[in-house]
PDB file as gemmi writes it, atoms N, CA and C in Angstrom:
CRYST1    1.000    1.000    1.000  90.00  90.00  90.00 P 1                      
ATOM      1  N   UNK A   1     103.929  86.806  93.792  1.00  0.00           N  
ATOM      2  CA  UNK A   1     103.735  86.779  95.069  1.00  0.00           C  
ATOM      3  C   UNK A   1     103.246  87.968  95.307  1.00  0.00           C  
ATOM      4  N   UNK A   2     102.289  88.220  95.787  1.00  0.00           N  
ATOM      5  CA  UNK A   2     101.727  90.165  95.985  1.00  0.00           C  
ATOM      6  C   UNK A   2     102.341  90.816  96.673  1.00  0.00           C  
ATOM      7  N   UNK A   3     102.098  91.989  96.802  1.00  0.00           N  
ATOM      8  CA  UNK A   3     102.580  93.518  96.992  1.00  0.00           C  
ATOM      9  C   UNK A   3     102.937  93.027  98.934  1.00  0.00           C  
ATOM     10  N   UNK A   4     102.363  92.890  99.642  1.00  0.00           N  
ATOM     11  CA  UNK A   4     102.706  92.630 101.003  1.00  0.00           C  
ATOM     12  C   UNK A   4     103.052  91.494 100.935  1.00  0.00           C  
ATOM     13  N   UNK A   5     103.250  90.663 100.721  1.00  0.00           N  
ATOM     14  CA  UNK A   5     104.742  89.043 100.242  1.00  0.00           C  
ATOM     15  C   UNK A   5     105.704  89.675 100.168  1.00  0.00           C  
ATOM     16  N   UNK A   6     106.179  90.792  99.085  1.00  0.00           N  
ATOM     17  CA  UNK A   6     106.889  91.290  98.885  1.00  0.00           C  
ATOM     18  C   UNK A   6     107.508  92.116  99.458  1.00  0.00           C  
ATOM     19  N   UNK A   7     106.926  93.237  99.714  1.00  0.00           N  
ATOM     20  CA  UNK A   7     107.367  94.023 101.129  1.00  0.00           C  
ATOM     21  C   UNK A   7     107.958  93.262 102.265  1.00  0.00           C  
ATOM     22  N   UNK A   8     106.744  92.253 102.581  1.00  0.00           N  
ATOM     23  CA  UNK A   8     108.103  91.558 103.519  1.00  0.00           C  
ATOM     24  C   UNK A   8     109.360  91.226 103.557  1.00  0.00           C  
ATOM     25  N   UNK A   9     108.940  90.400 102.246  1.00  0.00           N  
ATOM     26  CA  UNK A   9     110.454  89.978 102.050  1.00  0.00           C  
ATOM     27  C   UNK A   9     112.031  90.629 101.974  1.00  0.00           C  
ATOM     28  N   UNK A  10     111.949  92.191 101.531  1.00  0.00           N  
ATOM     29  CA  UNK A  10     112.288  92.773 101.439  1.00  0.00           C  
ATOM     30  C   UNK A  10     112.715  93.621 101.976  1.00  0.00           C  
ATOM     31  N   UNK A  11     111.774  94.104 102.992  1.00  0.00           N  
ATOM     32  CA  UNK A  11     111.904  95.587 103.617  1.00  0.00           C  
ATOM     33  C   UNK A  11     111.829  96.404 103.870  1.00  0.00           C  
ATOM     34  N   UNK A  12     111.062  96.619 102.130  1.00  0.00           N  
ATOM     35  CA  UNK A  12     110.982  97.938 101.260  1.00  0.00           C  
ATOM     36  C   UNK A  12     108.936  98.422 102.034  1.00  0.00           C  
ATOM     37  N   UNK A  13     108.622  99.326 101.418  1.00  0.00           N  
ATOM     38  CA  UNK A  13     106.982  99.534 101.879  1.00  0.00           C  
ATOM     39  C   UNK A  13     106.497  99.103 100.792  1.00  0.00           C  
ATOM     40  N   UNK A  14     104.863  98.853 101.345  1.00  0.00           N  
ATOM     41  CA  UNK A  14     104.122  98.733 100.031  1.00  0.00           C  
ATOM     42  C   UNK A  14     103.997  99.964  99.293  1.00  0.00           C  
ATOM     43  N   UNK A  15     104.159 100.995  99.871  1.00  0.00           N  
ATOM     44  CA  UNK A  15     104.044 102.351  98.825  1.00  0.00           C  
ATOM     45  C   UNK A  15     105.637 102.430  98.286  1.00  0.00           C  
ATOM     46  N   UNK A  16     106.558 102.211  99.168  1.00  0.00           N  
ATOM     47  CA  UNK A  16     108.110 102.184  97.966  1.00  0.00           C  
ATOM     48  C   UNK A  16     107.740 101.922  96.954  1.00  0.00           C  
ATOM     49  N   UNK A  17     107.209  99.927  96.856  1.00  0.00           N  
ATOM     50  CA  UNK A  17     107.768  98.844  95.718  1.00  0.00           C  
ATOM     51  C   UNK A  17     106.266  99.729  94.738  1.00  0.00           C  
ATOM     52  N   UNK A  18     105.335 100.369  95.000  1.00  0.00           N  
ATOM     53  CA  UNK A  18     104.688 101.165  93.783  1.00  0.00           C  
ATOM     54  C   UNK A  18     105.242 102.286  93.359  1.00  0.00           C  
ATOM     55  N   UNK A  19     105.953 102.790  94.125  1.00  0.00           N  
ATOM     56  CA  UNK A  19     107.178 103.916  93.403  1.00  0.00           C  
ATOM     57  C   UNK A  19     108.226 103.178  92.473  1.00  0.00           C  
ATOM     58  N   UNK A  20     108.554 102.256  93.078  1.00  0.00           N  
ATOM     59  CA  UNK A  20     109.377 101.483  91.947  1.00  0.00           C  
ATOM     60  C   UNK A  20     108.574 101.167  91.110  1.00  0.00           C  
ATOM     61  N   UNK A  21     107.163 101.262  90.646  1.00  0.00           N  
ATOM     62  CA  UNK A  21     106.894 100.255  90.039  1.00  0.00           C  
ATOM     63  C   UNK A  21     106.599 102.033  89.046  1.00  0.00           C  
ATOM     64  N   UNK A  22     106.251 103.110  89.827  1.00  0.00           N  
ATOM     65  CA  UNK A  22     105.622 103.996  88.786  1.00  0.00           C  
ATOM     66  C   UNK A  22     106.996 104.716  88.254  1.00  0.00           C  
ATOM     67  N   UNK A  23     108.176 104.314  88.696  1.00  0.00           N  
ATOM     68  CA  UNK A  23     109.613 105.058  88.333  1.00  0.00           C  
ATOM     69  C   UNK A  23     109.751 104.177  86.998  1.00  0.00           C  
ATOM     70  N   UNK A  24     109.193 102.627  86.777  1.00  0.00           N  
ATOM     71  CA  UNK A  24     110.141 101.962  85.634  1.00  0.00           C  
ATOM     72  C   UNK A  24     110.585 100.750  86.104  1.00  0.00           C  
ATOM     73  N   UNK A  25     111.194 100.786  87.536  1.00  0.00           N  
ATOM     74  CA  UNK A  25     112.346 100.083  88.159  1.00  0.00           C  
ATOM     75  C   UNK A  25     111.564  98.769  88.384  1.00  0.00           C  
ATOM     76  N   UNK A  26     110.033  98.184  88.654  1.00  0.00           N  
ATOM     77  CA  UNK A  26     109.524  97.054  88.549  1.00  0.00           C  
ATOM     78  C   UNK A  26     108.275  96.822  87.406  1.00  0.00           C  
ATOM     79  N   UNK A  27     108.531  95.729  87.332  1.00  0.00           N  
ATOM     80  CA  UNK A  27     107.148  94.820  85.886  1.00  0.00           C  
ATOM     81  C   UNK A  27     106.395  93.935  86.920  1.00  0.00           C  
ATOM     82  N   UNK A  28     105.591  94.499  87.698  1.00  0.00           N  
ATOM     83  CA  UNK A  28     104.948  93.140  88.098  1.00  0.00           C  
ATOM     84  C   UNK A  28     103.499  92.845  87.393  1.00  0.00           C  
ATOM     85  N   UNK A  29     103.088  91.569  87.351  1.00  0.00           N  
ATOM     86  CA  UNK A  29     102.245  91.066  86.026  1.00  0.00           C  
ATOM     87  C   UNK A  29     100.711  91.783  87.147  1.00  0.00           C  
ATOM     88  N   UNK A  30      99.999  91.024  86.646  1.00  0.00           N  
ATOM     89  CA  UNK A  30      98.340  91.807  87.198  1.00  0.00           C  
ATOM     90  C   UNK A  30      97.228  90.546  86.522  1.00  0.00           C  
ATOM     91  N   UNK A  31      96.353  90.465  87.535  1.00  0.00           N  
ATOM     92  CA  UNK A  31      95.134  89.264  87.683  1.00  0.00           C  
ATOM     93  C   UNK A  31      94.414  90.460  87.286  1.00  0.00           C  
ATOM     94  N   UNK A  32      93.690  89.542  86.461  1.00  0.00           N  
ATOM     95  CA  UNK A  32      92.104  90.218  85.721  1.00  0.00           C  
ATOM     96  C   UNK A  32      91.586  91.177  87.237  1.00  0.00           C  
ATOM     97  N   UNK A  33      91.717  91.361  88.157  1.00  0.00           N  
ATOM     98  CA  UNK A  33      91.388  91.847  88.854  1.00  0.00           C  
ATOM     99  C   UNK A  33      91.559  93.886  88.879  1.00  0.00           C  
ATOM    100  N   UNK A  34      93.895  93.219  88.764  1.00  0.00           N  
ATOM    101  CA  UNK A  34      94.082  94.421  88.659  1.00  0.00           C  
ATOM    102  C   UNK A  34      95.267  94.389  89.855  1.00  0.00           C  
ATOM    103  N   UNK A  35      95.246  93.304  90.766  1.00  0.00           N  
ATOM    104  CA  UNK A  35      96.220  93.086  91.405  1.00  0.00           C  
ATOM    105  C   UNK A  35      98.110  93.095  91.582  1.00  0.00           C  
ATOM    106  N   UNK A  36      98.726  93.453  91.730  1.00  0.00           N  
ATOM    107  CA  UNK A  36     100.295  93.056  91.276  1.00  0.00           C  
ATOM    108  C   UNK A  36     100.444  91.167  91.944  1.00  0.00           C  
ATOM    109  N   UNK A  37     101.137  90.559  91.242  1.00  0.00           N  
ATOM    110  CA  UNK A  37     101.643  89.880  91.567  1.00  0.00           C  
ATOM    111  C   UNK A  37     103.166  89.888  90.449  1.00  0.00           C  
ATOM    112  N   UNK A  38     104.390  89.659  91.907  1.00  0.00           N  
ATOM    113  CA  UNK A  38     105.741  89.145  91.321  1.00  0.00           C  
ATOM    114  C   UNK A  38     106.174  88.325  91.180  1.00  0.00           C  
ATOM    115  N   UNK A  39     107.207  87.900  90.586  1.00  0.00           N  
ATOM    116  CA  UNK A  39     107.913  87.089  90.224  1.00  0.00           C  
ATOM    117  C   UNK A  39     108.785  86.841  91.459  1.00  0.00           C  
ATOM    118  N   UNK A  40     109.222  85.785  92.147  1.00  0.00           N  
ATOM    119  CA  UNK A  40     110.005  84.941  92.396  1.00  0.00           C  
ATOM    120  C   UNK A  40     111.744  86.470  92.804  1.00  0.00           C  
ATOM    121  N   UNK A  41     111.579  86.332  91.546  1.00  0.00           N  
ATOM    122  CA  UNK A  41     113.213  87.533  91.108  1.00  0.00           C  
ATOM    123  C   UNK A  41     112.964  88.743  91.634  1.00  0.00           C  
ATOM    124  N   UNK A  42     111.814  89.424  91.596  1.00  0.00           N  
ATOM    125  CA  UNK A  42     111.424  90.371  92.522  1.00  0.00           C  
ATOM    126  C   UNK A  42     112.205  91.024  93.695  1.00  0.00           C  
ATOM    127  N   UNK A  43     112.516  89.648  94.650  1.00  0.00           N  
ATOM    128  CA  UNK A  43     112.965  89.931  95.598  1.00  0.00           C  
ATOM    129  C   UNK A  43     114.321  90.477  95.481  1.00  0.00           C  
ATOM    130  N   UNK A  44     115.169  90.056  94.657  1.00  0.00           N  
ATOM    131  CA  UNK A  44     116.175  90.549  94.333  1.00  0.00           C  
ATOM    132  C   UNK A  44     116.370  91.579  92.849  1.00  0.00           C  
ATOM    133  N   UNK A  45     115.157  91.791  92.440  1.00  0.00           N  
ATOM    134  CA  UNK A  45     115.407  93.620  92.095  1.00  0.00           C  
ATOM    135  C   UNK A  45     115.286  94.666  93.085  1.00  0.00           C  
ATOM    136  N   UNK A  46     113.749  94.300  93.999  1.00  0.00           N  
ATOM    137  CA  UNK A  46     114.451  95.240  94.638  1.00  0.00           C  
ATOM    138  C   UNK A  46     115.675  95.682  95.904  1.00  0.00           C  
ATOM    139  N   UNK A  47     115.645  94.638  96.263  1.00  0.00           N  
ATOM    140  CA  UNK A  47     117.038  93.968  96.913  1.00  0.00           C  
ATOM    141  C   UNK A  47     117.988  95.198  96.227  1.00  0.00           C  
ATOM    142  N   UNK A  48     118.099  95.103  94.799  1.00  0.00           N  
ATOM    143  CA  UNK A  48     119.138  95.748  93.671  1.00  0.00           C  
ATOM    144  C   UNK A  48     118.549  97.461  93.668  1.00  0.00           C  
ATOM    145  N   UNK A  49     117.555  97.897  93.497  1.00  0.00           N  
ATOM    146  CA  UNK A  49     116.645  98.794  94.014  1.00  0.00           C  
ATOM    147  C   UNK A  49     117.118  99.645  94.760  1.00  0.00           C  
ATOM    148  N   UNK A  50     117.431  99.020  96.033  1.00  0.00           N  
ATOM    149  CA  UNK A  50     117.817  99.625  97.495  1.00  0.00           C  
ATOM    150  C   UNK A  50     118.585 100.156  97.313  1.00  0.00           C  
ATOM    151  N   UNK A  51     120.071  99.067  96.863  1.00  0.00           N  
ATOM    152  CA  UNK A  51     121.338  99.311  96.918  1.00  0.00           C  
ATOM    153  C   UNK A  51     122.357 100.326  95.977  1.00  0.00           C  
ATOM    154  N   UNK A  52     121.295 100.596  94.920  1.00  0.00           N  
ATOM    155  CA  UNK A  52     121.904 101.513  94.412  1.00  0.00           C  
ATOM    156  C   UNK A  52     121.419 102.867  94.747  1.00  0.00           C  
ATOM    157  N   UNK A  53     119.956 102.741  95.414  1.00  0.00           N  
ATOM    158  CA  UNK A  53     119.501 103.953  96.413  1.00  0.00           C  
ATOM    159  C   UNK A  53     120.349 104.753  97.463  1.00  0.00           C  
ATOM    160  N   UNK A  54     120.522 103.295  98.007  1.00  0.00           N  
ATOM    161  CA  UNK A  54     121.525 103.991  98.987  1.00  0.00           C  
ATOM    162  C   UNK A  54     122.666 104.146  99.062  1.00  0.00           C  
ATOM    163  N   UNK A  55     123.050 104.277  97.472  1.00  0.00           N  
ATOM    164  CA  UNK A  55     124.699 104.770  96.775  1.00  0.00           C  
ATOM    165  C   UNK A  55     124.135 106.210  96.362  1.00  0.00           C  
ATOM    166  N   UNK A  56     122.808 107.175  96.621  1.00  0.00           N  
ATOM    167  CA  UNK A  56     122.847 108.295  96.153  1.00  0.00           C  
ATOM    168  C   UNK A  56     122.153 108.284  94.715  1.00  0.00           C  
ATOM    169  N   UNK A  57     122.231 107.210  93.426  1.00  0.00           N  
ATOM    170  CA  UNK A  57     121.552 106.803  92.793  1.00  0.00           C  
ATOM    171  C   UNK A  57     120.138 107.399  92.842  1.00  0.00           C  
ATOM    172  N   UNK A  58     119.672 108.464  91.935  1.00  0.00           N  
ATOM    173  CA  UNK A  58     118.443 109.179  91.848  1.00  0.00           C  
ATOM    174  C   UNK A  58     117.290 107.394  91.500  1.00  0.00           C  
ATOM    175  N   UNK A  59     115.929 107.390  91.489  1.00  0.00           N  
ATOM    176  CA  UNK A  59     115.214 106.507  90.449  1.00  0.00           C  
ATOM    177  C   UNK A  59     115.149 106.603  88.977  1.00  0.00           C  
ATOM    178  N   UNK A  60     115.824 108.234  89.322  1.00  0.00           N  
ATOM    179  CA  UNK A  60     115.406 108.156  86.998  1.00  0.00           C  
ATOM    180  C   UNK A  60     116.699 107.245  86.488  1.00  0.00           C  
ATOM    181  N   UNK A  61     118.191 107.676  87.296  1.00  0.00           N  
ATOM    182  CA  UNK A  61     118.828 106.963  86.442  1.00  0.00           C  
ATOM    183  C   UNK A  61     118.765 105.336  86.669  1.00  0.00           C  
ATOM    184  N   UNK A  62     118.701 105.309  88.185  1.00  0.00           N  
ATOM    185  CA  UNK A  62     118.127 103.463  87.991  1.00  0.00           C  
ATOM    186  C   UNK A  62     117.699 102.621  87.093  1.00  0.00           C  
ATOM    187  N   UNK A  63     116.608 103.570  86.580  1.00  0.00           N  
ATOM    188  CA  UNK A  63     115.763 103.048  86.115  1.00  0.00           C  
ATOM    189  C   UNK A  63     116.263 102.698  84.106  1.00  0.00           C  
ATOM    190  N   UNK A  64     117.595 103.060  84.434  1.00  0.00           N  
ATOM    191  CA  UNK A  64     118.783 103.365  82.970  1.00  0.00           C  
ATOM    192  C   UNK A  64     119.344 101.948  82.861  1.00  0.00           C  
ATOM    193  N   UNK A  65     119.334 101.981  84.502  1.00  0.00           N  
ATOM    194  CA  UNK A  65     120.142 100.642  83.948  1.00  0.00           C  
ATOM    195  C   UNK A  65     119.756  99.097  84.711  1.00  0.00           C  
ATOM    196  N   UNK A  66     119.839  98.101  84.529  1.00  0.00           N  
ATOM    197  CA  UNK A  66     119.515  96.698  84.799  1.00  0.00           C  
ATOM    198  C   UNK A  66     120.781  95.563  85.626  1.00  0.00           C  
ATOM    199  N   UNK A  67     119.951  95.012  86.248  1.00  0.00           N  
ATOM    200  CA  UNK A  67     121.218  94.070  86.843  1.00  0.00           C  
ATOM    201  C   UNK A  67     122.241  93.381  85.803  1.00  0.00           C  
ATOM    202  N   UNK A  68     122.742  93.205  86.446  1.00  0.00           N  
ATOM    203  CA  UNK A  68     124.290  92.641  85.599  1.00  0.00           C  
ATOM    204  C   UNK A  68     124.576  91.682  86.474  1.00  0.00           C  
ATOM    205  N   UNK A  69     125.198  90.097  85.882  1.00  0.00           N  
ATOM    206  CA  UNK A  69     126.094  90.142  86.498  1.00  0.00           C  
ATOM    207  C   UNK A  69     127.760  89.886  86.832  1.00  0.00           C  
ATOM    208  N   UNK A  70     128.038  90.770  85.995  1.00  0.00           N  
ATOM    209  CA  UNK A  70     129.593  90.658  86.075  1.00  0.00           C  
ATOM    210  C   UNK A  70     130.151  92.943  84.628  1.00  0.00           C  
ATOM    211  N   UNK A  71     130.857  92.754  84.778  1.00  0.00           N  
ATOM    212  CA  UNK A  71     131.248  93.830  84.436  1.00  0.00           C  
ATOM    213  C   UNK A  71     131.139  93.688  82.343  1.00  0.00           C  
ATOM    214  N   UNK A  72     131.095  92.733  82.382  1.00  0.00           N  
ATOM    215  CA  UNK A  72     131.121  92.737  80.628  1.00  0.00           C  
ATOM    216  C   UNK A  72     129.415  92.892  80.171  1.00  0.00           C  
ATOM    217  N   UNK A  73     128.647  92.533  81.447  1.00  0.00           N  
ATOM    218  CA  UNK A  73     127.272  93.060  80.701  1.00  0.00           C  
ATOM    219  C   UNK A  73     126.762  94.350  80.926  1.00  0.00           C  
ATOM    220  N   UNK A  74     128.093  95.476  81.262  1.00  0.00           N  
ATOM    221  CA  UNK A  74     127.291  96.928  81.249  1.00  0.00           C  
ATOM    222  C   UNK A  74     127.739  97.527  80.282  1.00  0.00           C  
ATOM    223  N   UNK A  75     126.580  98.252  79.297  1.00  0.00           N  
ATOM    224  CA  UNK A  75     126.561  98.548  78.238  1.00  0.00           C  
ATOM    225  C   UNK A  75     127.406 100.250  78.069  1.00  0.00           C  
ATOM    226  N   UNK A  76     127.216 100.642  77.592  1.00  0.00           N  
ATOM    227  CA  UNK A  76     128.321 101.951  77.314  1.00  0.00           C  
ATOM    228  C   UNK A  76     127.535 103.202  77.539  1.00  0.00           C  
ATOM    229  N   UNK A  77     126.303 103.439  77.366  1.00  0.00           N  
ATOM    230  CA  UNK A  77     125.024 103.527  77.735  1.00  0.00           C  
ATOM    231  C   UNK A  77     125.290 104.002  79.295  1.00  0.00           C  
ATOM    232  N   UNK A  78     125.033 103.174  79.726  1.00  0.00           N  
ATOM    233  CA  UNK A  78     124.832 102.487  81.500  1.00  0.00           C  
ATOM    234  C   UNK A  78     125.938 103.202  82.329  1.00  0.00           C  
ATOM    235  N   UNK A  79     127.060 102.492  81.498  1.00  0.00           N  
ATOM    236  CA  UNK A  79     128.533 103.044  81.973  1.00  0.00           C  
ATOM    237  C   UNK A  79     128.297 104.315  81.897  1.00  0.00           C  
ATOM    238  N   UNK A  80     127.890 105.398  81.053  1.00  0.00           N  
ATOM    239  CA  UNK A  80     128.067 106.924  81.180  1.00  0.00           C  
ATOM    240  C   UNK A  80     127.034 107.203  82.130  1.00  0.00           C  
ATOM    241  N   UNK A  81     125.639 106.934  82.228  1.00  0.00           N  
ATOM    242  CA  UNK A  81     124.482 107.455  83.265  1.00  0.00           C  
ATOM    243  C   UNK A  81     125.870 106.605  85.544  1.00  0.00           C  
ATOM    244  N   UNK A  82     126.461 105.800  84.807  1.00  0.00           N  
ATOM    245  CA  UNK A  82     126.949 105.807  86.518  1.00  0.00           C  
ATOM    246  C   UNK A  82     127.894 106.903  86.552  1.00  0.00           C  
ATOM    247  N   UNK A  83     128.809 106.610  85.632  1.00  0.00           N  
ATOM    248  CA  UNK A  83     129.781 108.705  85.557  1.00  0.00           C  
ATOM    249  C   UNK A  83     129.378 109.203  85.774  1.00  0.00           C  
ATOM    250  N   UNK A  84     128.058 109.756  85.153  1.00  0.00           N  
ATOM    251  CA  UNK A  84     127.645 111.090  85.155  1.00  0.00           C  
ATOM    252  C   UNK A  84     127.444 111.028  86.468  1.00  0.00           C  
ATOM    253  N   UNK A  85     126.502 109.998  87.075  1.00  0.00           N  
ATOM    254  CA  UNK A  85     125.838 109.959  88.750  1.00  0.00           C  
ATOM    255  C   UNK A  85     127.411 110.392  89.740  1.00  0.00           C  
ATOM    256  N   UNK A  86     127.921 109.590  89.475  1.00  0.00           N  
ATOM    257  CA  UNK A  86     129.113 109.660  90.519  1.00  0.00           C  
ATOM    258  C   UNK A  86     129.954 111.126  90.107  1.00  0.00           C  
ATOM    259  N   UNK A  87     130.311 111.969  88.925  1.00  0.00           N  
ATOM    260  CA  UNK A  87     130.288 113.249  89.080  1.00  0.00           C  
ATOM    261  C   UNK A  87     129.207 113.851  89.646  1.00  0.00           C  
ATOM    262  N   UNK A  88     128.177 114.078  89.575  1.00  0.00           N  
ATOM    263  CA  UNK A  88     126.970 114.953  90.259  1.00  0.00           C  
ATOM    264  C   UNK A  88     127.529 114.594  91.558  1.00  0.00           C  
ATOM    265  N   UNK A  89     127.036 113.116  92.433  1.00  0.00           N  
ATOM    266  CA  UNK A  89     127.214 112.925  93.529  1.00  0.00           C  
ATOM    267  C   UNK A  89     128.396 113.513  94.291  1.00  0.00           C  
ATOM    268  N   UNK A  90     129.854 113.487  93.682  1.00  0.00           N  
ATOM    269  CA  UNK A  90     131.541 113.939  93.829  1.00  0.00           C  
ATOM    270  C   UNK A  90     130.980 115.429  94.200  1.00  0.00           C  
ATOM    271  N   UNK A  91     130.872 116.196  93.210  1.00  0.00           N  
ATOM    272  CA  UNK A  91     130.282 117.336  93.654  1.00  0.00           C  
ATOM    273  C   UNK A  91     129.967 118.198  94.740  1.00  0.00           C  
ATOM    274  N   UNK A  92     128.168 117.385  95.019  1.00  0.00           N  
ATOM    275  CA  UNK A  92     127.621 117.800  96.171  1.00  0.00           C  
ATOM    276  C   UNK A  92     128.339 117.560  97.174  1.00  0.00           C  
ATOM    277  N   UNK A  93     129.596 116.094  97.408  1.00  0.00           N  
ATOM    278  CA  UNK A  93     130.127 116.426  98.733  1.00  0.00           C  
ATOM    279  C   UNK A  93     131.156 117.473  98.105  1.00  0.00           C  
ATOM    280  N   UNK A  94     131.859 117.484  97.489  1.00  0.00           N  
ATOM    281  CA  UNK A  94     132.320 118.678  97.300  1.00  0.00           C  
ATOM    282  C   UNK A  94     132.262 120.078  98.093  1.00  0.00           C  
ATOM    283  N   UNK A  95     131.091 120.430  97.950  1.00  0.00           N  
ATOM    284  CA  UNK A  95     130.064 121.072  98.170  1.00  0.00           C  
ATOM    285  C   UNK A  95     129.845 121.744  99.427  1.00  0.00           C  
ATOM    286  N   UNK A  96     129.363 120.406  99.908  1.00  0.00           N  
ATOM    287  CA  UNK A  96     129.077 120.061 101.173  1.00  0.00           C  
ATOM    288  C   UNK A  96     130.757 120.052 102.176  1.00  0.00           C  
ATOM    289  N   UNK A  97     131.695 119.717 101.650  1.00  0.00           N  
ATOM    290  CA  UNK A  97     133.130 119.662 102.466  1.00  0.00           C  
ATOM    291  C   UNK A  97     133.189 121.381 102.428  1.00  0.00           C  
ATOM    292  N   UNK A  98     133.219 121.802 101.765  1.00  0.00           N  
ATOM    293  CA  UNK A  98     133.592 123.962 101.438  1.00  0.00           C  
ATOM    294  C   UNK A  98     132.384 124.093 102.772  1.00  0.00           C  
ATOM    295  N   UNK A  99     131.256 123.999 102.466  1.00  0.00           N  
ATOM    296  CA  UNK A  99     130.725 124.942 103.447  1.00  0.00           C  
ATOM    297  C   UNK A  99     130.970 124.230 104.864  1.00  0.00           C  
ATOM    298  N   UNK A 100     131.062 123.000 105.520  1.00  0.00           N  
ATOM    299  CA  UNK A 100     131.818 122.652 106.516  1.00  0.00           C  
ATOM    300  C   UNK A 100     132.834 122.829 106.959  1.00  0.00           C  
ATOM    301  N   UNK A 101     133.816 123.197 106.196  1.00  0.00           N  
ATOM    302  CA  UNK A 101     134.780 124.392 106.315  1.00  0.00           C  
ATOM    303  C   UNK A 101     134.959 125.832 106.647  1.00  0.00           C  
ATOM    304  N   UNK A 102     133.950 126.474 105.929  1.00  0.00           N  
ATOM    305  CA  UNK A 102     133.135 127.584 106.266  1.00  0.00           C  
ATOM    306  C   UNK A 102     132.692 127.783 107.596  1.00  0.00           C  
ATOM    307  N   UNK A 103     131.910 126.631 107.791  1.00  0.00           N  
ATOM    308  CA  UNK A 103     131.342 126.559 109.503  1.00  0.00           C  
ATOM    309  C   UNK A 103     132.065 126.910 110.020  1.00  0.00           C  
ATOM    310  N   UNK A 104     133.197 125.966 110.066  1.00  0.00           N  
ATOM    311  CA  UNK A 104     134.020 125.889 110.811  1.00  0.00           C  
ATOM    312  C   UNK A 104     134.785 126.698 110.902  1.00  0.00           C  
ATOM    313  N   UNK A 105     135.212 127.544 110.378  1.00  0.00           N  
ATOM    314  CA  UNK A 105     136.093 128.787 110.234  1.00  0.00           C  
ATOM    315  C   UNK A 105     135.203 129.914 111.347  1.00  0.00           C  
ATOM    316  N   UNK A 106     134.229 129.924 111.073  1.00  0.00           N  
ATOM    317  CA  UNK A 106     133.067 130.886 111.811  1.00  0.00           C  
ATOM    318  C   UNK A 106     132.916 130.378 113.174  1.00  0.00           C  
ATOM    319  N   UNK A 107     132.876 128.856 113.426  1.00  0.00           N  
ATOM    320  CA  UNK A 107     132.720 128.724 114.947  1.00  0.00           C  
ATOM    321  C   UNK A 107     134.187 128.539 114.988  1.00  0.00           C  
ATOM    322  N   UNK A 108     135.260 128.500 114.803  1.00  0.00           N  
ATOM    323  CA  UNK A 108     136.615 129.048 115.158  1.00  0.00           C  
ATOM    324  C   UNK A 108     136.870 130.013 115.309  1.00  0.00           C  
ATOM    325  N   UNK A 109     136.319 131.370 114.241  1.00  0.00           N  
ATOM    326  CA  UNK A 109     135.724 132.910 114.927  1.00  0.00           C  
ATOM    327  C   UNK A 109     135.649 133.544 116.244  1.00  0.00           C  
ATOM    328  N   UNK A 110     134.139 132.798 116.814  1.00  0.00           N  
ATOM    329  CA  UNK A 110     133.357 133.130 117.416  1.00  0.00           C  
ATOM    330  C   UNK A 110     133.970 132.091 118.785  1.00  0.00           C  
ATOM    331  N   UNK A 111     135.337 131.524 118.840  1.00  0.00           N  
ATOM    332  CA  UNK A 111     135.729 131.250 120.001  1.00  0.00           C  
ATOM    333  C   UNK A 111     134.863 129.794 120.012  1.00  0.00           C  
ATOM    334  N   UNK A 112     134.328 128.493 119.261  1.00  0.00           N  
ATOM    335  CA  UNK A 112     134.178 127.967 119.846  1.00  0.00           C  
ATOM    336  C   UNK A 112     134.578 126.181 118.813  1.00  0.00           C  
ATOM    337  N   UNK A 113     134.962 125.578 119.503  1.00  0.00           N  
ATOM    338  CA  UNK A 113     134.949 124.405 118.564  1.00  0.00           C  
ATOM    339  C   UNK A 113     134.454 123.635 117.623  1.00  0.00           C  
ATOM    340  N   UNK A 114     134.885 122.879 116.070  1.00  0.00           N  
ATOM    341  CA  UNK A 114     133.849 122.119 115.863  1.00  0.00           C  
ATOM    342  C   UNK A 114     133.341 121.071 116.668  1.00  0.00           C  
ATOM    343  N   UNK A 115     131.621 120.509 116.257  1.00  0.00           N  
ATOM    344  CA  UNK A 115     131.212 119.134 117.004  1.00  0.00           C  
ATOM    345  C   UNK A 115     131.738 118.075 116.373  1.00  0.00           C  
ATOM    346  N   UNK A 116     132.502 117.589 116.509  1.00  0.00           N  
ATOM    347  CA  UNK A 116     132.601 115.770 116.207  1.00  0.00           C  
ATOM    348  C   UNK A 116     131.884 114.509 116.858  1.00  0.00           C  
TER     349      UNK A 116                                                      
END                                                                             
């Protein structure tokens, strides 16, 4: 399938698909004229990429992973990537929670309730 067809099948933009290729996440074949041609499994691959991006994983981390059917297929290196990214996201969450609490204290100081 062509890039426009893959975009339509997955809900991704053509620009996003090109980015995924640049990052090494997708590997289309090329026609003699240079057009991208994707296999049918590219649809599942794009859904997998988008699901991982939605968790907060950066594309460079996703490039180190591969789709697996089960936990028994995950390599120690892949587990390390996932654990490192989880720690990074947890640290960001904790920093954001601290900022939220400090801001709530400022609101309390000026007599305003925090918005919920």
